[in-house]
DRENMAR-578450 format. One record per atom (N, C-alpha, C): x, y, z; atom name. Coordinates in steps of 0.02 Angstrom, whole numbers. Layout:
BEGIN
+--------+--------+--------+------+
|      X |      Y |      Z | site |
+--------+--------+--------+------+
|      X |      Y |      Z |   CA |
...
+--------+--------+--------+------+
//
This chain:
BEGIN
+--------+--------+--------+------+
|      X |      Y |      Z | site |
+--------+--------+--------+------+
|  -8068 |   6475 |   4354 |    N |
|  -8070 |   6529 |   4288 |   CA |
|  -7994 |   6575 |   4280 |    C |
|  -7987 |   6609 |   4352 |    N |
|  -7945 |   6668 |   4345 |   CA |
|  -7857 |   6632 |   4355 |    C |
|  -7864 |   6577 |   4377 |    N |
|  -7793 |   6516 |   4373 |   CA |
|  -7789 |   6505 |   4297 |    C |
|  -7837 |   6496 |   4270 |    N |
|  -7836 |   6476 |   4192 |   CA |
|  -7798 |   6519 |   4169 |    C |
|  -7831 |   6592 |   4170 |    N |
|  -7781 |   6641 |   4132 |   CA |
|  -7719 |   6663 |   4142 |    C |
|  -7680 |   6605 |   4180 |    N |
|  -7603 |   6629 |   4208 |   CA |
|  -7586 |   6585 |   4158 |    C |
|  -7615 |   6550 |   4117 |    N |
|  -7581 |   6501 |   4061 |   CA |
|  -7585 |   6526 |   3999 |    C |
|  -7593 |   6587 |   3992 |    N |
|  -7614 |   6646 |   3935 |   CA |
|  -7541 |   6659 |   3909 |    C |
|  -7486 |   6667 |   3955 |    N |
|  -7441 |   6678 |   3945 |   CA |
|  -7374 |   6628 |   3911 |    C |
|  -7392 |   6567 |   3947 |    N |
|  -7343 |   6514 |   3920 |   CA |
|  -7384 |   6483 |   3859 |    C |
|  -7436 |   6482 |   3841 |    N |
|  -7483 |   6459 |   3788 |   CA |
|  -7460 |   6525 |   3733 |    C |
|  -7470 |   6573 |   3744 |    N |
|  -7440 |   6618 |   3685 |   CA |
|  -7366 |   6619 |   3662 |    C |
|  -7329 |   6613 |   3713 |    N |
|  -7244 |   6598 |   3722 |   CA |
|  -7236 |   6530 |   3662 |    C |
|  -7266 |   6474 |   3687 |    N |
|  -7275 |   6401 |   3653 |   CA |
|  -7295 |   6430 |   3577 |    C |
|  -7354 |   6471 |   3561 |    N |
|  -7366 |   6484 |   3501 |   CA |
|  -7319 |   6521 |   3456 |    C |
|  -7307 |   6571 |   3478 |    N |
|  -7257 |   6609 |   3455 |   CA |
|  -7197 |   6568 |   3450 |    C |
|  -7148 |   6529 |   3457 |    N |
|  -7101 |   6494 |   3465 |   CA |
|  -7127 |   6430 |   3409 |    C |
|  -7176 |   6389 |   3399 |    N |
|  -7203 |   6358 |   3339 |   CA |
|  -7210 |   6390 |   3278 |    C |
|  -7238 |   6454 |   3291 |    N |
|  -7252 |   6491 |   3236 |   CA |
|  -7190 |   6519 |   3199 |    C |
|  -7145 |   6540 |   3228 |    N |
|  -7074 |   6550 |   3221 |   CA |
|  -7043 |   6491 |   3186 |    C |
|  -7043 |   6441 |   3213 |    N |
|  -7002 |   6367 |   3190 |   CA |
|  -7026 |   6364 |   3120 |    C |
|  -7094 |   6362 |   3118 |    N |
|  -7123 |   6340 |   3046 |   CA |
|  -7136 |   6390 |   2987 |    C |
|  -7129 |   6457 |   3026 |    N |
|  -7142 |   6501 |   2962 |   CA |
|  -7103 |   6575 |   2953 |    C |
|  -7054 |   6580 |   3023 |    N |
|  -7004 |   6615 |   3024 |   CA |
|  -7035 |   6671 |   3030 |    C |
|  -7096 |   6693 |   3053 |    N |
|  -7140 |   6739 |   3077 |   CA |
|  -7169 |   6738 |   3133 |    C |
|  -7178 |   6785 |   3167 |    N |
|  -7203 |   6799 |   3235 |   CA |
|  -7264 |   6851 |   3224 |    C |
|  -7322 |   6840 |   3210 |    N |
|  -7373 |   6879 |   3220 |   CA |
|  -7374 |   6930 |   3276 |    C |
|  -7401 |   7003 |   3244 |    N |
|  -7408 |   7037 |   3292 |   CA |
|  -7451 |   7038 |   3333 |    C |
|  -7515 |   7016 |   3313 |    N |
|  -7567 |   6995 |   3381 |   CA |
|  -7522 |   6957 |   3434 |    C |
|  -7478 |   6919 |   3427 |    N |
|  -7455 |   6878 |   3496 |   CA |
|  -7435 |   6924 |   3544 |    C |
|  -7389 |   6971 |   3521 |    N |
|  -7368 |   7028 |   3549 |   CA |
|  -7420 |   7062 |   3581 |    C |
|  -7454 |   7076 |   3544 |    N |
|  -7510 |   7133 |   3572 |   CA |
|  -7538 |   7097 |   3624 |    C |
|  -7578 |   7037 |   3621 |    N |
|  -7609 |   6989 |   3660 |   CA |
|  -7559 |   7000 |   3739 |    C |
|  -7503 |   6992 |   3725 |    N |
|  -7458 |   6982 |   3776 |   CA |
|  -7455 |   7051 |   3828 |    C |
|  -7437 |   7091 |   3784 |    N |
|  -7428 |   7175 |   3807 |   CA |
|  -7493 |   7199 |   3845 |    C |
|  -7540 |   7171 |   3817 |    N |
|  -7625 |   7187 |   3858 |   CA |
|  -7640 |   7149 |   3889 |    C |
|  -7637 |   7090 |   3884 |    N |
|  -7661 |   7030 |   3944 |   CA |
|  -7631 |   7020 |   4006 |    C |
|  -7571 |   7061 |   4011 |    N |
|  -7533 |   7072 |   4075 |   CA |
|  -7559 |   7108 |   4128 |    C |
|  -7611 |   7159 |   4117 |    N |
|  -7633 |   7211 |   4153 |   CA |
|  -7682 |   7171 |   4182 |    C |
|  -7740 |   7154 |   4155 |    N |
|  -7805 |   7127 |   4213 |   CA |
|  -7784 |   7062 |   4244 |    C |
|  -7730 |   7035 |   4233 |    N |
|  -7723 |   6988 |   4292 |   CA |
|  -7675 |   7008 |   4336 |    C |
|  -7625 |   7061 |   4312 |    N |
|  -7585 |   7088 |   4372 |   CA |
|  -7640 |   7126 |   4433 |    C |
|  -7690 |   7151 |   4384 |    N |
|  -7747 |   7193 |   4453 |   CA |
|  -7767 |   7126 |   4488 |    C |
|  -7792 |   7086 |   4442 |    N |
|  -7818 |   7024 |   4484 |   CA |
|  -7790 |   6989 |   4549 |    C |
|  -7728 |   6980 |   4528 |    N |
|  -7674 |   6958 |   4582 |   CA |
|  -7640 |   7002 |   4626 |    C |
|  -7680 |   7072 |   4636 |    N |
|  -7652 |   7120 |   4673 |   CA |
|  -7587 |   7139 |   4658 |    C |
|  -7562 |   7136 |   4612 |    N |
|  -7484 |   7174 |   4600 |   CA |
|  -7507 |   7243 |   4623 |    C |
|  -7450 |   7297 |   4636 |    N |
|  -7475 |   7362 |   4663 |   CA |
|  -7468 |   7400 |   4587 |    C |
|  -7477 |   7469 |   4590 |    N |
|  -7465 |   7504 |   4534 |   CA |
|  -7405 |   7497 |   4514 |    C |
|  -7347 |   7501 |   4571 |    N |
|  -7282 |   7540 |   4562 |   CA |
|  -7250 |   7476 |   4508 |    C |
|  -7269 |   7402 |   4566 |    N |
|  -7241 |   7330 |   4516 |   CA |
|  -7274 |   7332 |   4443 |    C |
|  -7330 |   7342 |   4434 |    N |
|  -7351 |   7351 |   4363 |   CA |
|  -7309 |   7400 |   4332 |    C |
|  -7308 |   7462 |   4340 |    N |
|  -7269 |   7512 |   4296 |   CA |
|  -7199 |   7492 |   4305 |    C |
|  -7163 |   7452 |   4346 |    N |
|  -7100 |   7419 |   4320 |   CA |
|  -7083 |   7364 |   4276 |    C |
|  -7137 |   7341 |   4286 |    N |
|  -7149 |   7280 |   4218 |   CA |
|  -7158 |   7325 |   4147 |    C |
|  -7198 |   7358 |   4148 |    N |
|  -7214 |   7395 |   4098 |   CA |
|  -7145 |   7420 |   4072 |    C |
|  -7114 |   7448 |   4110 |    N |
|  -7050 |   7493 |   4098 |   CA |
|  -6991 |   7446 |   4068 |    C |
|  -6988 |   7390 |   4100 |    N |
|  -6951 |   7321 |   4079 |   CA |
|  -6978 |   7311 |   4007 |    C |
|  -7043 |   7313 |   3972 |    N |
|  -7056 |   7305 |   3917 |   CA |
|  -7023 |   7349 |   3877 |    C |
|  -7030 |   7403 |   3886 |    N |
|  -7014 |   7479 |   3843 |   CA |
|  -6932 |   7473 |   3834 |    C |
|  -6901 |   7466 |   3906 |    N |
|  -6834 |   7460 |   3904 |   CA |
|  -6784 |   7397 |   3849 |    C |
|  -6840 |   7340 |   3853 |    N |
|  -6820 |   7280 |   3813 |   CA |
|  -6822 |   7287 |   3738 |    C |
|  -6891 |   7340 |   3733 |    N |
|  -6912 |   7343 |   3665 |   CA |
|  -6857 |   7404 |   3640 |    C |
|  -6822 |   7438 |   3673 |    N |
|  -6769 |   7496 |   3653 |   CA |
|  -6704 |   7459 |   3641 |    C |
|  -6678 |   7401 |   3676 |    N |
|  -6621 |   7363 |   3655 |   CA |
|  -6640 |   7318 |   3598 |    C |
|  -6693 |   7281 |   3590 |    N |
|  -6694 |   7226 |   3542 |   CA |
|  -6710 |   7269 |   3466 |    C |
|  -6757 |   7313 |   3458 |    N |
|  -6762 |   7367 |   3408 |   CA |
|  -6698 |   7385 |   3390 |    C |
|  -6656 |   7420 |   3436 |    N |
|  -6587 |   7431 |   3400 |   CA |
|  -6546 |   7368 |   3368 |    C |
|  -6555 |   7302 |   3387 |    N |
|  -6522 |   7254 |   3380 |   CA |
|  -6558 |   7229 |   3306 |    C |
|  -6638 |   7250 |   3296 |    N |
|  -6670 |   7230 |   3225 |   CA |
|  -6652 |   7292 |   3181 |    C |
|  -6639 |   7350 |   3197 |    N |
|  -6603 |   7393 |   3163 |   CA |
|  -6533 |   7389 |   3117 |    C |
|  -6489 |   7342 |   3176 |    N |
|  -6427 |   7337 |   3161 |   CA |
|  -6430 |   7249 |   3110 |    C |
|  -6494 |   7231 |   3113 |    N |
|  -6481 |   7168 |   3070 |   CA |
|  -6483 |   7110 |   3105 |    C |
|  -6474 |   7111 |   3157 |    N |
|  -6450 |   7043 |   3208 |   CA |
|  -6498 |   7000 |   3238 |    C |
|  -6567 |   7030 |   3241 |    N |
|  -6634 |   6987 |   3258 |   CA |
|  -6702 |   7026 |   3210 |    C |
|  -6729 |   6977 |   3208 |    N |
|  -6798 |   6975 |   3173 |   CA |
|  -6844 |   7039 |   3203 |    C |
|  -6885 |   7055 |   3166 |    N |
|  -6923 |   7122 |   3215 |   CA |
|  -6973 |   7085 |   3254 |    C |
|  -7002 |   7022 |   3241 |    N |
|  -7053 |   6977 |   3276 |   CA |
|  -7029 |   6961 |   3342 |    C |
|  -6948 |   6950 |   3343 |    N |
|  -6908 |   6946 |   3404 |   CA |
|  -6903 |   6997 |   3449 |    C |
|  -6893 |   7055 |   3417 |    N |
|  -6884 |   7103 |   3458 |   CA |
|  -6955 |   7133 |   3492 |    C |
|  -7022 |   7105 |   3453 |    N |
|  -7061 |   7128 |   3502 |   CA |
|  -7103 |   7079 |   3548 |    C |
|  -7076 |   7013 |   3525 |    N |
|  -7110 |   6964 |   3573 |   CA |
|  -7051 |   6980 |   3627 |    C |
|  -6985 |   6989 |   3633 |    N |
|  -6960 |   6989 |   3681 |   CA |
|  -6966 |   7059 |   3736 |    C |
|  -6998 |   7118 |   3712 |    N |
|  -7034 |   7163 |   3741 |   CA |
|  -7069 |   7142 |   3757 |    C |
|  -7124 |   7110 |   3729 |    N |
|  -7209 |   7100 |   3776 |   CA |
|  -7199 |   7047 |   3820 |    C |
|  -7131 |   7003 |   3813 |    N |
|  -7133 |   6951 |   3857 |   CA |
|  -7105 |   6985 |   3922 |    C |
|  -7071 |   7020 |   3928 |    N |
|  -7015 |   7073 |   3983 |   CA |
|  -7081 |   7099 |   4024 |    C |
|  -7121 |   7114 |   3986 |    N |
|  -7189 |   7144 |   4043 |   CA |
|  -7212 |   7089 |   4081 |    C |
|  -7216 |   7038 |   4060 |    N |
|  -7232 |   6977 |   4093 |   CA |
|  -7170 |   6955 |   4153 |    C |
|  -7120 |   6961 |   4143 |    N |
|  -7056 |   6924 |   4165 |   CA |
|  -7042 |   6992 |   4231 |    C |
|  -7033 |   7047 |   4214 |    N |
|  -7025 |   7107 |   4261 |   CA |
|  -6946 |   7088 |   4282 |    C |
|  -6920 |   7134 |   4301 |    N |
|  -6853 |   7164 |   4327 |   CA |
|  -6841 |   7124 |   4368 |    C |
|  -6852 |   7093 |   4416 |    N |
|  -6825 |   7020 |   4453 |   CA |
|  -6793 |   6969 |   4415 |    C |
|  -6834 |   6960 |   4375 |    N |
|  -6825 |   6893 |   4335 |   CA |
|  -6780 |   6905 |   4253 |    C |
|  -6793 |   6943 |   4235 |    N |
|  -6763 |   6995 |   4159 |   CA |
|  -6693 |   6948 |   4155 |    C |
|  -6646 |   6970 |   4195 |    N |
|  -6577 |   6938 |   4169 |   CA |
|  -6584 |   6866 |   4175 |    C |
|  -6606 |   6850 |   4211 |    N |
|  -6608 |   6756 |   4212 |   CA |
|  -6648 |   6754 |   4147 |    C |
|  -6705 |   6772 |   4121 |    N |
|  -6750 |   6748 |   4064 |   CA |
|  -6693 |   6775 |   4014 |    C |
|  -6661 |   6838 |   3993 |    N |
|  -6614 |   6854 |   3935 |   CA |
|  -6547 |   6782 |   3957 |    C |
|  -6519 |   6764 |   3991 |    N |
|  -6484 |   6730 |   3988 |   CA |
|  -6509 |   6652 |   3984 |    C |
|  -6564 |   6645 |   3998 |    N |
|  -6605 |   6560 |   3990 |   CA |
|  -6611 |   6579 |   3917 |    C |
|  -6646 |   6622 |   3884 |    N |
|  -6642 |   6622 |   3808 |   CA |
|  -6584 |   6617 |   3777 |    C |
|  -6543 |   6653 |   3795 |    N |
|  -6474 |   6659 |   3760 |   CA |
|  -6442 |   6591 |   3754 |    C |
|  -6444 |   6546 |   3804 |    N |
|  -6425 |   6478 |   3804 |   CA |
|  -6481 |   6427 |   3762 |    C |
|  -6557 |   6442 |   3772 |    N |
|  -6576 |   6400 |   3728 |   CA |
|  -6575 |   6428 |   3645 |    C |
|  -6563 |   6487 |   3622 |    N |
|  -6548 |   6521 |   3578 |   CA |
|  -6465 |   6474 |   3544 |    C |
|  -6427 |   6478 |   3579 |    N |
|  -6356 |   6461 |   3567 |   CA |
|  -6371 |   6380 |   3546 |    C |
|  -6387 |   6328 |   3606 |    N |
|  -6431 |   6264 |   3581 |   CA |
|  -6447 |   6263 |   3515 |    C |
|  -6505 |   6306 |   3505 |    N |
|  -6538 |   6301 |   3442 |   CA |
|  -6496 |   6310 |   3389 |    C |
|  -6448 |   6366 |   3393 |    N |
|  -6413 |   6382 |   3321 |   CA |
|  -6355 |   6332 |   3312 |    C |
|  -6319 |   6297 |   3381 |    N |
|  -6279 |   6269 |   3350 |   CA |
|  -6304 |   6195 |   3327 |    C |
|  -6361 |   6174 |   3342 |    N |
|  -6415 |   6112 |   3340 |   CA |
|  -6421 |   6124 |   3247 |    C |
|  -6449 |   6190 |   3237 |    N |
|  -6467 |   6196 |   3169 |   CA |
|  -6404 |   6201 |   3099 |    C |
|  -6351 |   6236 |   3136 |    N |
|  -6289 |   6236 |   3102 |   CA |
|  -6239 |   6162 |   3107 |    C |
|  -6268 |   6125 |   3152 |    N |
|  -6234 |   6062 |   3144 |   CA |
|  -6273 |   6010 |   3093 |    C |
|  -6334 |   6020 |   3102 |    N |
|  -6386 |   6007 |   3058 |   CA |
|  -6368 |   6022 |   2972 |    C |
|  -6352 |   6050 |   2959 |    N |
|  -6343 |   6088 |   2903 |   CA |
|  -6279 |   6071 |   2874 |    C |
|  -6246 |   6034 |   2905 |    N |
|  -6172 |   6013 |   2885 |   CA |
|  -6184 |   5933 |   2847 |    C |
|  -6247 |   5914 |   2850 |    N |
|  -6260 |   5840 |   2829 |   CA |
|  -6312 |   5854 |   2768 |    C |
|  -6317 |   5813 |   2733 |    N |
|  -6377 |   5806 |   2666 |   CA |
|  -6437 |   5786 |   2707 |    C |
|  -6487 |   5803 |   2694 |    N |
|  -6553 |   5773 |   2707 |   CA |
|  -6585 |   5734 |   2672 |    C |
|  -6626 |   5665 |   2681 |    N |
|  -6666 |   5653 |   2646 |   CA |
|  -6712 |   5679 |   2592 |    C |
|  -6718 |   5673 |   2531 |    N |
|  -6761 |   5719 |   2491 |   CA |
|  -6834 |   5709 |   2529 |    C |
|  -6848 |   5683 |   2563 |    N |
|  -6929 |   5669 |   2591 |   CA |
|  -6920 |   5740 |   2643 |    C |
|  -6875 |   5754 |   2664 |    N |
|  -6871 |   5796 |   2724 |   CA |
|  -6867 |   5866 |   2685 |    C |
|  -6836 |   5878 |   2647 |    N |
|  -6822 |   5927 |   2616 |   CA |
|  -6889 |   5949 |   2568 |    C |
|  -6932 |   5931 |   2577 |    N |
|  -6999 |   5929 |   2534 |   CA |
|  -7029 |   5978 |   2587 |    C |
|  -7023 |   5960 |   2637 |    N |
|  -7055 |   6016 |   2686 |   CA |
|  -7022 |   6073 |   2692 |    C |
|  -7055 |   6128 |   2659 |    N |
|  -7037 |   6193 |   2663 |   CA |
|  -6985 |   6222 |   2723 |    C |
|  -7035 |   6205 |   2787 |    N |
|  -6995 |   6256 |   2848 |   CA |
|  -6938 |   6203 |   2855 |    C |
|  -6923 |   6130 |   2838 |    N |
|  -6850 |   6090 |   2854 |   CA |
|  -6815 |   6124 |   2803 |    C |
|  -6853 |   6125 |   2730 |    N |
|  -6785 |   6156 |   2691 |   CA |
|  -6755 |   6223 |   2700 |    C |
|  -6806 |   6260 |   2727 |    N |
|  -6778 |   6325 |   2754 |   CA |
|  -6723 |   6343 |   2811 |    C |
|  -6743 |   6288 |   2842 |    N |
|  -6700 |   6293 |   2897 |   CA |
|  -6623 |   6255 |   2886 |    C |
|  -6632 |   6218 |   2820 |    N |
|  -6555 |   6202 |   2825 |   CA |
|  -6531 |   6225 |   2762 |    C |
|  -6554 |   6271 |   2729 |    N |
|  -6511 |   6333 |   2704 |   CA |
|  -6457 |   6352 |   2722 |    C |
|  -6373 |   6344 |   2709 |    N |
|  -6330 |   6364 |   2731 |   CA |
|  -6325 |   6438 |   2761 |    C |
|  -6364 |   6479 |   2727 |    N |
|  -6361 |   6558 |   2761 |   CA |
|  -6429 |   6570 |   2783 |    C |
|  -6471 |   6523 |   2799 |    N |
|  -6544 |   6528 |   2818 |   CA |
|  -6529 |   6556 |   2892 |    C |
|  -6600 |   6599 |   2917 |    N |
|  -6604 |   6615 |   2980 |   CA |
|  -6606 |   6553 |   3039 |    C |
|  -6601 |   6597 |   3098 |    N |
|  -6610 |   6555 |   3148 |   CA |
|  -6674 |   6584 |   3187 |    C |
|  -6722 |   6539 |   3196 |    N |
|  -6789 |   6562 |   3212 |   CA |
|  -6798 |   6577 |   3305 |    C |
|  -6761 |   6627 |   3324 |    N |
|  -6751 |   6645 |   3377 |   CA |
|  -6816 |   6638 |   3432 |    C |
|  -6871 |   6653 |   3393 |    N |
|  -6931 |   6666 |   3435 |   CA |
|  -6938 |   6586 |   3486 |    C |
|  -6914 |   6542 |   3451 |    N |
|  -6918 |   6467 |   3478 |   CA |
|  -6871 |   6487 |   3562 |    C |
|  -6815 |   6506 |   3546 |    N |
|  -6770 |   6521 |   3617 |   CA |
|  -6804 |   6565 |   3663 |    C |
|  -6847 |   6631 |   3646 |    N |
|  -6883 |   6670 |   3668 |   CA |
|  -6931 |   6627 |   3704 |    C |
|  -6976 |   6585 |   3677 |    N |
|  -7021 |   6549 |   3690 |   CA |
|  -7015 |   6495 |   3745 |    C |
|  -6969 |   6467 |   3740 |    N |
|  -6928 |   6410 |   3789 |   CA |
|  -6903 |   6456 |   3851 |    C |
|  -6875 |   6506 |   3830 |    N |
|  -6842 |   6540 |   3901 |   CA |
|  -6895 |   6570 |   3945 |    C |
|  -6948 |   6602 |   3897 |    N |
|  -7015 |   6641 |   3952 |   CA |
|  -7037 |   6572 |   3984 |    C |
|  -7051 |   6520 |   3975 |    N |
|  -7102 |   6476 |   3992 |   CA |
|  -7062 |   6439 |   4056 |    C |
|  -6983 |   6423 |   4046 |    N |
|  -6935 |   6411 |   4096 |   CA |
|  -6942 |   6464 |   4147 |    C |
|  -6937 |   6533 |   4148 |    N |
|  -6931 |   6576 |   4197 |   CA |
|  -6998 |   6589 |   4213 |    C |
|  -7046 |   6581 |   4199 |    N |
|  -7124 |   6601 |   4214 |   CA |
|  -7118 |   6604 |   4290 |    C |
|  -7120 |   6525 |   4309 |    N |
|  -7159 |   6525 |   4372 |   CA |
|  -7105 |   6561 |   4433 |    C |
|  -7049 |   6594 |   4409 |    N |
|  -7036 |   6644 |   4452 |   CA |
|  -7048 |   6713 |   4448 |    C |
|  -7093 |   6728 |   4413 |    N |
|  -7115 |   6807 |   4396 |   CA |
|  -7159 |   6827 |   4470 |    C |
|  -7171 |   6894 |   4468 |    N |
|  -7218 |   6921 |   4511 |   CA |
|  -7275 |   6906 |   4509 |    C |
|  -7312 |   6893 |   4436 |    N |
|  -7357 |   6883 |   4443 |   CA |
|  -7388 |   6814 |   4442 |    C |
|  -7351 |   6754 |   4429 |    N |
|  -7362 |   6694 |   4457 |   CA |
|  -7349 |   6686 |   4522 |    C |
|  -7318 |   6717 |   4563 |    N |
|  -7319 |   6701 |   4635 |   CA |
|  -7358 |   6741 |   4671 |    C |
|  -7396 |   6796 |   4634 |    N |
|  -7445 |   6824 |   4662 |   CA |
|  -7520 |   6787 |   4663 |    C |
|  -7511 |   6749 |   4600 |    N |
|  -7560 |   6705 |   4603 |   CA |
|  -7573 |   6637 |   4651 |    C |
|  -7497 |   6624 |   4664 |    N |
|  -7499 |   6590 |   4720 |   CA |
|  -7502 |   6607 |   4803 |    C |
|  -7516 |   6663 |   4808 |    N |
|  -7502 |   6712 |   4855 |   CA |
|  -7448 |   6703 |   4906 |    C |
|  -7389 |   6717 |   4858 |    N |
|  -7339 |   6693 |   4883 |   CA |
|  -7307 |   6771 |   4894 |    C |
+--------+--------+--------+------+
//
């Protein structure tokens, strides 16, 4: 049962990615569940109070950076909260790798969407609201997809995952 709880992070990250792709919104409940869901697992896998504190400080530091980007209009509010909540799970050691990985996924996603926007889509596809929104020339890019994929990609390197394995 406890090992099944390890899949809370990837499940929530993939759900956030899916939600952002189809609605351009990431529910606050996802970020809240991530922020509060970390602590019981960290305690169950014997992470020290010091390590747990560092993980939460990573979340706070990430929130400061991403909220600044949000205030400047560079990212969405849901993206800012998701990045901060996921940083709690990722931790200081893996946070740079997560930032780079999510950025690479985000760049690939943006280039793909921008390339698709250069072509006319069949009317049947444009009838799907989410596809039409993504195809809008000045439309936003759902960066929550990149955060979700990046988080799942680096998760096996995190202290909580390694703690569960007894590593």
